[in-house]
Steps between C-alpha positions, in 0.01 A plus 500: 500500500657842527565753218676816615393494862756594759301469823247241613255449784309180572183490712403330714844402627407190704672185382735690265876460510552862371231773470719741289664260260392449144508123568376362831381167635167453670442245770132540564298313751180587318393612151614859453494779230821701487533852340830632376557875425790590274646853463746674271519796728234699312257232386337212687345177383320213682421132448357213708561129536281247683674218692261212562600273794362150464449304828733209584338160474403361837688182589514281812717187505329368811620413850829325571460125549690194623520157340688180570786397271354310206159667525358780282275799554285710267595867448230754408561853376181701538433850359406667174808423292443365153813279513754377752860390520647298792869479593707298574375219282647214710227283645211670315259318273455815283650849532239682284172420675358660816469169687797265443588207726823542697718199593823653630764277657617776733348818642434740210354850461298524178437837331199565277481793254153610387456682166209740419347586161699822495827315559532596864646240736477427868690249716428286806667199662417190703737284701464122494679356801618144441547284806802306383392206710708208384580215738814291473585227751868467585661236721833489678549163330313333215626152589510390862545197719202318641391671821729802459335846525457714187438874522232613252424865419215650300663797327244757389763749393677331213628564149684235301611431143704207369456621138353168391368493241528881487486821703221529760341840431335504842838555663664754272420862420773523240778286354741668260721290271432184696352184349406159634764264360784268594764694305706540818374176654234471768415326824240310298319580178537873426664787682465876442790575262616859440657621176477778239572870522329750726360455848518153649266467795217304658258699718239336720148619560436690821450275801443532872816396682432707810537186710848423364607184323759370252597531134647178363626428149766315303736696274781429254743725313620420148841331481540429129377629167159630389225440588667457840800727453730570792382770738789726598573682826317832515196353323351321801131453573335684790185424699307814598171610650273801449230651721374763253395308192848472354602867508783428740686174555701395806762223471462186710812328363746499210612152393869463423605321182705236681204339675278404207689287249215252543145535627528606864211540741470840667280566803457862608308612807269788407667798673307713748502795260327293233221378725195692378155432360606606149850369432646402165818302438729529200786292356705728277833518317595870498790455260572257216658492155189439292349208316663156526717626784509482880207258523332377816189313612284455807274207586262376771420847634299495824397793716349370823382745759336470838122508505388859545139431589398409849143424393579190297348164583664166420355155453753218448428140414557225597483672838561182699867506397555860612550659840247771402302508175389864542833687510734634234793272583401162647737210567427169324589145606473250215582133462425477128485734202226756572353790302398795716242756389446845650206733433565862601241779518502867594123514523461605138755308297585132529787303350665163555811299431626144535840361593615139522743381766682183400612248762832330452455123537851445624631179654836329544629150560851383576632211296577254645255533789722271713835343424814354653871531432811331626721700730732711287273497195273776361149523360335767282178648639266661246200730548221443249269804485152487349469683266861415425624860459306656789762510773774761482699462825592207721645459847609161639564436870721379658748645255826365645507174301371648171711630212250782427209562738341744250492258207201317360708180506776510766732208568472371857791329680369437852711329766194385689136438426351843421160649416540785251231770460471714188308829483401608148368846416308577180493814286183608679657453841331168576698280739494120504705252703589132475741262674712200411655243735851391405607194698875451531604134494842366613692193387378211718712349783439129553466347850288238673450312825365148561365276774552122512330410831687169478283401206566422137259779400685831505315833518680775308431872547626766259672795668632660181472875429321638191422158353203450271569142383671197659663178392597234760740217423469251790815309411320169440390570143180677610418871467220750576397855391289607799617758751490283817496131396525183702682194375511139618822312450484124442841419642720627773807691408653842448345706220608832350193721455536787252250793493506725190287818518433760231306814412494740202832642613704174519564168684688368806548159659613344827553145624496316829585138600222308677548176699190278468473218757131420531412354168396142616461243778862380478625357822823339603291204618369430153685244301735613236312595183179597686374850417155659541448859369401777480396624838284706504326321215228615265307243298771240471753329724798323347626188678832336408573166682805274512272204579127419532306679777152591627412871527206631699375861525317609821328829577585698811237306697665167416239383244653314211443679168702299253673158479756417234700180437802623315763314306861587474557804278320840454125538543275807473225518763194710422414745784249713308195375691656558839418843648776746583629430846750317721534117461725220617672247272582152639742281303540126582762279338636172642504540874554880477245784549537879483241780536547854369280817468380599150349840407259511203454847352278521194568809293 
């Protein structure tokens, strides 16, 4: 303190801010005694003050280290401090002990402050590098056709959050005024819904996207009332990136209001300027009207980047279904649902993932498999897909006689027998084919020919067109339903033969007159009333005589086979035991004799 002094002089001067001021500040590197001389111009006075400099506590946070994501590492602050304080607290088991366990989810620099008995502090830091070594298998298709190739990729640079059941802290550094909810809808479960006053943003952790990649997400803007109130022009959401820890942000895209009345998928290629080893991404709404206004939501956020490490090893299984089980992106050929597993290692860290490829068991059948129509008629052809709703497109060929060649059930009106082929394609791009034969039938046209050969047995031959059934009326009270019958008449005469033919399309008939002259052994030399028939005969020969007579039957060699004494009238002679062949009949009556040839034909 100073009473009346007007001039001052401090010694020594080292470490002082002012050597001639009544008040000065000492920054001493060591303990020091300072003397101050005060003067009134005629009188002097002196005093001393001792500044004791206590040493800083020694502290060493240890060497920087590297761990794999999901692992932990012990930290150890050595030195002579009496207490310690670690920051930041995220991932630490205890911030007040010298040796906490660190389990960071991303690379973090931890600072430790050591305190001495005298209250002095000293600071050191240690960096825990986290190898963010997550593996996610993606496929160019999750459902395929049997035998079709599927491109698999083991993505080791991947961040994703579907906000179910909540926010994944491993992906985000900071989310302001965003909550996991379905207040503005979602793709499934929850989305990240933004509301309330102040900053609205979602900032990712730093990631290595030096190899490029994509940012994909679904987004919706509010179109109603709170909590999904209409977002107005000028209040759009932007996607940005930062290379300096969030100090500066560069816009990738601004999303116009008109495009997001419902959840819309956005896929952005990571621009060249954003491709670094420490890139962050941010969804932000720079301007809005406050709580319960201008709401929006994002869902199914995925950041997939190309693998940045060339020292990774891959082991896929089952390897027998892959073109190479040791590469990042093999091609799979599957015939049934298969789960693929990949184990990836960088020599220190190892991680794995599984992905199932489903096989579409897709088949089709045309109903009916084969059918027929009459000329001028139509038939409906129907594709039956199994499962029933699998097929999405159809193509029928030939198309000229179909009402709709792209329909599942076209109506066919062919003018001739046609084989139709249908090609069906499923949602997964599987292709199946089937055919159907449509036979075109015409109305039948009746016609026939016949051959008498001078005999009573007439051989008929159908020459109709398109007939499938026949009915013959021989004109003597007899009929037949075979295609090419033969008929034996029992009496000579002229007969009208009618042939009626039919098929599914209709009927037709025709008739012809036939003159039969060879039905018996009639002869002008026989007496009136004599008649022997039929000829040819089967099992029975009818003889009608005007008077008594003797009838003998001889074979072709002249040996007598039968002898009959017949009375006047009609007699039936049994020929069943005589073999088929040519015979001679001799008839004797009174002084008259006649011989005629007889043919026996057993049916």
